[in-house]
C-alpha positions in Angstrom: 27.3 -7.0 -25.3 30.3 -5.5 -23.5 30.6 -4.5 -19.8 33.3 -3.3 -17.5 33.0 -2.6 -13.8 35.6 -0.9 -11.7 35.8 -0.4 -7.9 37.5 -1.7 -4.8 37.5 -5.4 -4.3 38.1 -7.5 -1.2 38.3 -11.2 -0.5 35.5 -12.2 1.8 36.9 -14.2 4.8 33.4 -15.5 5.7 32.9 -17.3 2.3 30.9 -20.5 2.5 30.4 -22.5 -0.6 27.1 -23.9 0.3 25.6 -20.7 1.5 27.0 -18.3 -1.2 27.4 -20.4 -4.3 24.3 -22.5 -3.9 22.1 -19.5 -3.6 23.4 -17.9 -6.8 23.4 -21.2 -8.8 19.8 -21.9 -7.9 18.7 -18.4 -8.5 20.2 -18.1 -12.0 20.1 -21.7 -13.2 17.0 -23.0 -11.5 16.8 -25.9 -9.1 17.6 -28.8 -11.5 20.4 -27.1 -13.5 21.7 -25.4 -10.3 22.1 -28.7 -8.6 23.9 -30.2 -11.6 26.3 -27.3 -11.6 27.0 -27.7 -7.9 27.7 -31.4 -8.4 29.9 -30.8 -11.4 32.0 -28.2 -9.6 32.2 -30.0 -6.2 36.0 -30.5 -6.7 36.5 -26.7 -6.9 35.3 -26.0 -3.3 38.7 -26.4 -1.7 40.4 -23.6 -3.7 37.4 -21.3 -4.1 37.3 -17.7 -2.8 34.6 -15.0 -2.8 35.6 -11.6 -4.1 33.3 -8.7 -3.3 33.4 -5.7 -5.6 31.9 -2.3 -4.7 31.0 -0.8 -8.2 32.1 2.8 -8.6 32.4 3.0 -12.4 30.8 0.9 -15.1 30.4 1.0 -18.9 28.2 -1.1 -21.1 27.6 -1.3 -24.8 25.0 -3.3 -26.6 26.5 -3.9 -30.1 23.3 -5.4 -31.4 22.0 -1.8 -31.7 24.7 -1.2 -34.3 23.3 -3.8 -36.8 25.1 -6.8 -35.4 23.4 -10.1 -34.6 
């Protein structure tokens, strides 16, 4: 799989690790793995930023359709 996305990006000044990262971790990893991820990345909170991208152009290719595995 290949994907590119282009568009304007901004750093969100209202970023909150607990609110923004926890919601995504739990949604995509489930409660147990999400909590493990949050614990494992706790040291990263201090330097973290949230970048918001407004997609204007994107391209995807699924190479498995070309006989790949």
